[in-house]
C-alpha atoms as an extended CHARMM CRD file, in Angstrom:
* protein
*
       168  EXT
         1         1  UNK       CA            -19.1010000000      -58.8730000000       -1.3710000000  PROA      1               0.0000000000
         2         2  UNK       CA            -17.6440000000      -55.3560000000       -1.3940000000  PROA      2               0.0000000000
         3         3  UNK       CA            -14.7730000000      -54.4100000000       -3.6100000000  PROA      3               0.0000000000
         4         4  UNK       CA            -12.1960000000      -52.1020000000       -2.1460000000  PROA      4               0.0000000000
         5         5  UNK       CA             -9.6330000000      -50.0870000000       -3.9850000000  PROA      5               0.0000000000
         6         6  UNK       CA             -6.1540000000      -50.0700000000       -2.5960000000  PROA      6               0.0000000000
         7         7  UNK       CA             -5.8830000000      -47.1910000000       -0.1380000000  PROA      7               0.0000000000
         8         8  UNK       CA             -3.1220000000      -45.5650000000       -2.1920000000  PROA      8               0.0000000000
         9         9  UNK       CA             -5.4580000000      -45.1250000000       -5.1740000000  PROA      9               0.0000000000
        10        10  UNK       CA             -8.2030000000      -43.6160000000       -3.0080000000  PROA      10              0.0000000000
        11        11  UNK       CA             -5.7720000000      -41.1710000000       -1.4050000000  PROA      11              0.0000000000
        12        12  UNK       CA             -4.3530000000      -40.2560000000       -4.8030000000  PROA      12              0.0000000000
        13        13  UNK       CA             -7.8450000000      -39.6300000000       -6.2040000000  PROA      13              0.0000000000
        14        14  UNK       CA             -8.7010000000      -37.4920000000       -3.1620000000  PROA      14              0.0000000000
        15        15  UNK       CA             -5.5250000000      -35.4470000000       -3.5650000000  PROA      15              0.0000000000
        16        16  UNK       CA             -6.3040000000      -34.8930000000       -7.2540000000  PROA      16              0.0000000000
        17        17  UNK       CA             -9.8050000000      -33.7100000000       -6.3620000000  PROA      17              0.0000000000
        18        18  UNK       CA             -8.5010000000      -31.3060000000       -3.7330000000  PROA      18              0.0000000000
        19        19  UNK       CA             -5.8250000000      -30.0110000000       -6.1050000000  PROA      19              0.0000000000
        20        20  UNK       CA             -8.3790000000      -29.4040000000       -8.8540000000  PROA      20              0.0000000000
        21        21  UNK       CA            -10.7410000000      -27.5790000000       -6.4870000000  PROA      21              0.0000000000
        22        22  UNK       CA             -7.8850000000      -25.4660000000       -5.1050000000  PROA      22              0.0000000000
        23        23  UNK       CA             -6.6630000000      -24.5650000000       -8.5870000000  PROA      23              0.0000000000
        24        24  UNK       CA            -10.1820000000      -23.5150000000       -9.6190000000  PROA      24              0.0000000000
        25        25  UNK       CA            -10.6220000000      -21.4220000000       -6.4570000000  PROA      25              0.0000000000
        26        26  UNK       CA             -7.2700000000      -19.7150000000       -7.0040000000  PROA      26              0.0000000000
        27        27  UNK       CA             -8.2070000000      -19.0170000000      -10.6210000000  PROA      27              0.0000000000
        28        28  UNK       CA            -11.5410000000      -17.4860000000       -9.5310000000  PROA      28              0.0000000000
        29        29  UNK       CA             -9.8620000000      -15.3060000000       -6.8870000000  PROA      29              0.0000000000
        30        30  UNK       CA             -7.2240000000      -14.1380000000       -9.3660000000  PROA      30              0.0000000000
        31        31  UNK       CA             -9.8610000000      -13.3530000000      -11.9850000000  PROA      31              0.0000000000
        32        32  UNK       CA            -11.9630000000      -11.3570000000       -9.5030000000  PROA      32              0.0000000000
        33        33  UNK       CA             -9.0480000000       -9.5400000000       -7.9020000000  PROA      33              0.0000000000
        34        34  UNK       CA             -7.6500000000       -8.4510000000      -11.2720000000  PROA      34              0.0000000000
        35        35  UNK       CA            -10.7210000000       -6.2370000000      -11.6940000000  PROA      35              0.0000000000
        36        36  UNK       CA            -10.2320000000       -4.7560000000       -8.2440000000  PROA      36              0.0000000000
        37        37  UNK       CA             -6.4880000000       -4.4060000000       -8.6770000000  PROA      37              0.0000000000
        38        38  UNK       CA             -6.9790000000       -2.7390000000      -12.0450000000  PROA      38              0.0000000000
        39        39  UNK       CA             -9.3890000000       -0.1660000000      -10.6280000000  PROA      39              0.0000000000
        40        40  UNK       CA             -7.1730000000        0.4650000000       -7.6300000000  PROA      40              0.0000000000
        41        41  UNK       CA             -4.1130000000        0.7980000000       -9.8580000000  PROA      41              0.0000000000
        42        42  UNK       CA             -5.8740000000        3.2320000000      -12.1860000000  PROA      42              0.0000000000
        43        43  UNK       CA             -7.1420000000        5.2710000000       -9.2530000000  PROA      43              0.0000000000
        44        44  UNK       CA             -3.8090000000        5.2720000000       -7.4220000000  PROA      44              0.0000000000
        45        45  UNK       CA             -2.0170000000        6.4760000000      -10.5500000000  PROA      45              0.0000000000
        46        46  UNK       CA             -4.6080000000        9.2150000000      -11.1350000000  PROA      46              0.0000000000
        47        47  UNK       CA             -4.3730000000       10.4630000000       -7.5390000000  PROA      47              0.0000000000
        48        48  UNK       CA             -0.5700000000       10.3580000000       -7.6360000000  PROA      48              0.0000000000
        49        49  UNK       CA             -0.4440000000       12.2580000000      -10.9390000000  PROA      49              0.0000000000
        50        50  UNK       CA             -2.6820000000       14.9270000000       -9.3950000000  PROA      50              0.0000000000
        51        51  UNK       CA             -0.5880000000       15.1070000000       -6.1960000000  PROA      51              0.0000000000
        52        52  UNK       CA             -3.4670000000       14.0180000000       -3.9670000000  PROA      52              0.0000000000
        53        53  UNK       CA             -2.5040000000       13.0110000000       -0.4320000000  PROA      53              0.0000000000
        54        54  UNK       CA             -5.3560000000       10.4920000000       -0.3840000000  PROA      54              0.0000000000
        55        55  UNK       CA             -3.5140000000        8.3660000000       -2.9810000000  PROA      55              0.0000000000
        56        56  UNK       CA             -2.7360000000        5.7110000000       -0.3760000000  PROA      56              0.0000000000
        57        57  UNK       CA             -6.4820000000        5.2160000000        0.1820000000  PROA      57              0.0000000000
        58        58  UNK       CA             -7.2230000000        4.0940000000       -3.3900000000  PROA      58              0.0000000000
        59        59  UNK       CA             -8.0040000000        0.5570000000       -2.2340000000  PROA      59              0.0000000000
        60        60  UNK       CA            -10.3620000000        1.8150000000        0.4640000000  PROA      60              0.0000000000
        61        61  UNK       CA            -12.1990000000        4.0360000000       -2.0250000000  PROA      61              0.0000000000
        62        62  UNK       CA            -12.7760000000        1.0100000000       -4.2850000000  PROA      62              0.0000000000
        63        63  UNK       CA            -13.6860000000       -1.3370000000       -1.4260000000  PROA      63              0.0000000000
        64        64  UNK       CA            -16.2010000000        1.0710000000        0.1150000000  PROA      64              0.0000000000
        65        65  UNK       CA            -17.7600000000        1.8300000000       -3.2650000000  PROA      65              0.0000000000
        66        66  UNK       CA            -18.1990000000       -1.8990000000       -3.8980000000  PROA      66              0.0000000000
        67        67  UNK       CA            -19.5760000000       -2.5100000000       -0.4170000000  PROA      67              0.0000000000
        68        68  UNK       CA            -22.1970000000        0.1860000000       -0.9020000000  PROA      68              0.0000000000
        69        69  UNK       CA            -23.0580000000       -0.2780000000       -4.5780000000  PROA      69              0.0000000000
        70        70  UNK       CA            -21.5240000000        3.0200000000       -5.7020000000  PROA      70              0.0000000000
        71        71  UNK       CA            -19.5110000000        3.8180000000       -8.8150000000  PROA      71              0.0000000000
        72        72  UNK       CA            -15.8670000000        3.2490000000       -7.8120000000  PROA      72              0.0000000000
        73        73  UNK       CA            -14.8740000000        6.6600000000       -9.1930000000  PROA      73              0.0000000000
        74        74  UNK       CA            -17.4320000000        8.6910000000       -7.2020000000  PROA      74              0.0000000000
        75        75  UNK       CA            -15.8130000000        8.9590000000       -3.7690000000  PROA      75              0.0000000000
        76        76  UNK       CA            -12.3410000000        9.9870000000       -4.9770000000  PROA      76              0.0000000000
        77        77  UNK       CA            -13.9300000000       12.4910000000       -7.3740000000  PROA      77              0.0000000000
        78        78  UNK       CA            -15.8840000000       14.0640000000       -4.5280000000  PROA      78              0.0000000000
        79        79  UNK       CA            -12.6600000000       14.1750000000       -2.5370000000  PROA      79              0.0000000000
        80        80  UNK       CA            -10.8480000000       15.9940000000       -5.3370000000  PROA      80              0.0000000000
        81        81  UNK       CA            -13.6110000000       18.5850000000       -5.7960000000  PROA      81              0.0000000000
        82        82  UNK       CA            -14.1070000000       19.1550000000       -2.0680000000  PROA      82              0.0000000000
        83        83  UNK       CA            -10.5480000000       19.0710000000       -0.6990000000  PROA      83              0.0000000000
        84        84  UNK       CA             -8.1260000000       18.7190000000       -3.5910000000  PROA      84              0.0000000000
        85        85  UNK       CA             -7.8400000000       15.0050000000       -2.8710000000  PROA      85              0.0000000000
        86        86  UNK       CA             -7.0190000000       15.6840000000        0.7640000000  PROA      86              0.0000000000
        87        87  UNK       CA             -4.7110000000       18.6820000000        0.2880000000  PROA      87              0.0000000000
        88        88  UNK       CA             -7.1710000000       21.0070000000        2.0450000000  PROA      88              0.0000000000
        89        89  UNK       CA             -8.9770000000       18.5290000000        4.2960000000  PROA      89              0.0000000000
        90        90  UNK       CA             -9.4670000000       19.4310000000        7.9400000000  PROA      90              0.0000000000
        91        91  UNK       CA            -10.2650000000       16.8310000000       10.5350000000  PROA      91              0.0000000000
        92        92  UNK       CA             -9.8710000000       14.0190000000        7.9590000000  PROA      92              0.0000000000
        93        93  UNK       CA            -12.9260000000       15.4180000000        6.1480000000  PROA      93              0.0000000000
        94        94  UNK       CA            -11.9820000000       14.8350000000        2.5040000000  PROA      94              0.0000000000
        95        95  UNK       CA            -15.5410000000       15.4090000000        1.3740000000  PROA      95              0.0000000000
        96        96  UNK       CA            -16.5040000000       18.7520000000        2.8760000000  PROA      96              0.0000000000
        97        97  UNK       CA            -19.1240000000       16.7800000000        4.7930000000  PROA      97              0.0000000000
        98        98  UNK       CA            -21.5500000000       18.9370000000        6.8290000000  PROA      98              0.0000000000
        99        99  UNK       CA            -20.1870000000       22.0690000000        5.1470000000  PROA      99              0.0000000000
       100       100  UNK       CA            -16.6920000000       21.0280000000        6.2250000000  PROA      100             0.0000000000
       101       101  UNK       CA            -17.5800000000       21.1360000000        9.9130000000  PROA      101             0.0000000000
       102       102  UNK       CA            -17.6300000000       17.3780000000       10.5310000000  PROA      102             0.0000000000
       103       103  UNK       CA            -14.4300000000       15.7550000000       11.7530000000  PROA      103             0.0000000000
       104       104  UNK       CA            -13.5490000000       12.0800000000       11.4570000000  PROA      104             0.0000000000
       105       105  UNK       CA            -11.1210000000        9.9780000000       13.4690000000  PROA      105             0.0000000000
       106       106  UNK       CA             -9.4610000000        8.8000000000       10.2610000000  PROA      106             0.0000000000
       107       107  UNK       CA             -9.6560000000        9.1560000000        6.5130000000  PROA      107             0.0000000000
       108       108  UNK       CA            -10.8690000000        5.5620000000        6.3160000000  PROA      108             0.0000000000
       109       109  UNK       CA            -13.7530000000        6.4550000000        8.6370000000  PROA      109             0.0000000000
       110       110  UNK       CA            -14.6270000000        9.4600000000        6.4620000000  PROA      110             0.0000000000
       111       111  UNK       CA            -14.6640000000        7.3390000000        3.3010000000  PROA      111             0.0000000000
       112       112  UNK       CA            -16.8270000000        4.6970000000        4.9690000000  PROA      112             0.0000000000
       113       113  UNK       CA            -19.2640000000        7.2340000000        6.4190000000  PROA      113             0.0000000000
       114       114  UNK       CA            -19.7970000000        9.1130000000        3.1610000000  PROA      114             0.0000000000
       115       115  UNK       CA            -20.1760000000        5.8720000000        1.1830000000  PROA      115             0.0000000000
       116       116  UNK       CA            -22.7210000000        4.5940000000        3.7110000000  PROA      116             0.0000000000
       117       117  UNK       CA            -24.7980000000        7.7780000000        3.6380000000  PROA      117             0.0000000000
       118       118  UNK       CA            -24.6610000000        8.1340000000       -0.1610000000  PROA      118             0.0000000000
       119       119  UNK       CA            -25.9140000000        4.5790000000       -0.4970000000  PROA      119             0.0000000000
       120       120  UNK       CA            -28.4210000000        4.3440000000        2.3490000000  PROA      120             0.0000000000
       121       121  UNK       CA            -29.0540000000        7.7940000000        3.7860000000  PROA      121             0.0000000000
       122       122  UNK       CA            -32.6300000000        9.0420000000        3.5540000000  PROA      122             0.0000000000
       123       123  UNK       CA            -31.7030000000       11.9940000000        1.3270000000  PROA      123             0.0000000000
       124       124  UNK       CA            -29.8070000000        9.7760000000       -1.1550000000  PROA      124             0.0000000000
       125       125  UNK       CA            -31.5180000000        6.3780000000       -1.0460000000  PROA      125             0.0000000000
       126       126  UNK       CA            -32.9340000000        5.2060000000       -4.3770000000  PROA      126             0.0000000000
       127       127  UNK       CA            -31.4360000000        8.0730000000       -6.3870000000  PROA      127             0.0000000000
       128       128  UNK       CA            -29.2510000000        7.7050000000       -9.4410000000  PROA      128             0.0000000000
       129       129  UNK       CA            -25.7890000000        9.2730000000       -9.6000000000  PROA      129             0.0000000000
       130       130  UNK       CA            -26.9260000000       12.6260000000      -10.9570000000  PROA      130             0.0000000000
       131       131  UNK       CA            -29.6700000000       12.9910000000       -8.3440000000  PROA      131             0.0000000000
       132       132  UNK       CA            -27.2260000000       12.0500000000       -5.5690000000  PROA      132             0.0000000000
       133       133  UNK       CA            -24.7970000000       14.7150000000       -6.7670000000  PROA      133             0.0000000000
       134       134  UNK       CA            -27.5330000000       17.3470000000       -6.9440000000  PROA      134             0.0000000000
       135       135  UNK       CA            -28.5280000000       16.4730000000       -3.3760000000  PROA      135             0.0000000000
       136       136  UNK       CA            -24.8870000000       16.5180000000       -2.2430000000  PROA      136             0.0000000000
       137       137  UNK       CA            -24.3220000000       20.0390000000       -3.5520000000  PROA      137             0.0000000000
       138       138  UNK       CA            -26.9990000000       22.1950000000       -5.1710000000  PROA      138             0.0000000000
       139       139  UNK       CA            -24.6050000000       24.3590000000       -7.2040000000  PROA      139             0.0000000000
       140       140  UNK       CA            -25.5310000000       24.1130000000      -10.8660000000  PROA      140             0.0000000000
       141       141  UNK       CA            -21.9990000000       23.2340000000      -12.0080000000  PROA      141             0.0000000000
       142       142  UNK       CA            -21.2120000000       20.7890000000       -9.1980000000  PROA      142             0.0000000000
       143       143  UNK       CA            -22.6140000000       17.6710000000      -10.8260000000  PROA      143             0.0000000000
       144       144  UNK       CA            -20.6450000000       18.3620000000      -14.0040000000  PROA      144             0.0000000000
       145       145  UNK       CA            -17.4050000000       18.9720000000      -12.0900000000  PROA      145             0.0000000000
       146       146  UNK       CA            -17.6330000000       15.6530000000      -10.2420000000  PROA      146             0.0000000000
       147       147  UNK       CA            -18.6800000000       13.6860000000      -13.3310000000  PROA      147             0.0000000000
       148       148  UNK       CA            -15.8390000000       15.2340000000      -15.3240000000  PROA      148             0.0000000000
       149       149  UNK       CA            -13.3040000000       14.0040000000      -12.7690000000  PROA      149             0.0000000000
       150       150  UNK       CA            -14.9420000000       10.5760000000      -12.7270000000  PROA      150             0.0000000000
       151       151  UNK       CA            -14.4800000000       10.4390000000      -16.5080000000  PROA      151             0.0000000000
       152       152  UNK       CA            -10.8440000000       11.5380000000      -16.1700000000  PROA      152             0.0000000000
       153       153  UNK       CA            -10.1700000000        8.7220000000      -13.7050000000  PROA      153             0.0000000000
       154       154  UNK       CA            -11.6180000000        6.2040000000      -16.1510000000  PROA      154             0.0000000000
       155       155  UNK       CA            -13.9190000000        6.6920000000      -19.1040000000  PROA      155             0.0000000000
       156       156  UNK       CA            -15.1990000000        3.1640000000      -18.5480000000  PROA      156             0.0000000000
       157       157  UNK       CA            -16.8590000000        2.5910000000      -15.1700000000  PROA      157             0.0000000000
       158       158  UNK       CA            -17.1590000000       -1.1720000000      -15.7220000000  PROA      158             0.0000000000
       159       159  UNK       CA            -13.6430000000       -2.4980000000      -16.1050000000  PROA      159             0.0000000000
       160       160  UNK       CA            -14.9550000000       -6.0150000000      -16.7710000000  PROA      160             0.0000000000
       161       161  UNK       CA            -15.5540000000       -4.8110000000      -20.3370000000  PROA      161             0.0000000000
       162       162  UNK       CA            -12.0230000000       -3.4510000000      -20.5930000000  PROA      162             0.0000000000
       163       163  UNK       CA            -10.5310000000       -6.6770000000      -19.1860000000  PROA      163             0.0000000000
       164       164  UNK       CA            -12.5850000000       -8.7840000000      -21.6080000000  PROA      164             0.0000000000
       165       165  UNK       CA            -11.4110000000       -6.7180000000      -24.5780000000  PROA      165             0.0000000000
       166       166  UNK       CA             -7.8020000000       -6.9360000000      -23.4340000000  PROA      166             0.0000000000
       167       167  UNK       CA             -8.0510000000      -10.7200000000      -23.0780000000  PROA      167             0.0000000000
       168       168  UNK       CA             -9.2130000000      -11.1570000000      -26.6960000000  PROA      168             0.0000000000
């Protein structure tokens, strides 16, 4: 003989289970997006303080860097060195790509293209940050200029450490 629980108890238990799972999912999303929001906020403030027109693309810089396994500070730093953060960009080319001759349909397209090539292009694939920068521009001081701006944006590339310290 089977024992059945009253349907109200089963529904209540199901609702509790769904509520607990939803709360955990929301907590995970909030925890993960705080890192992204923090980086975007730091970057947006830096670009605004330096009067860079590409300030409104802070979220895209971070997203593309994450999508391509790049340091989140690299793309905006290249943009600042190459075009003053968009002040001197022609054809949406923030990065001086192809000696400044390449045009892009949008700034978002330019950010995506450069991120993609820096991560997967034959000349850059498998190289660390310093080697990528040397390949990007052979000038002896170029690597130091870009890395200096990256450090100015945030001295700590991994904001998980910063968030963990702040939580303690």
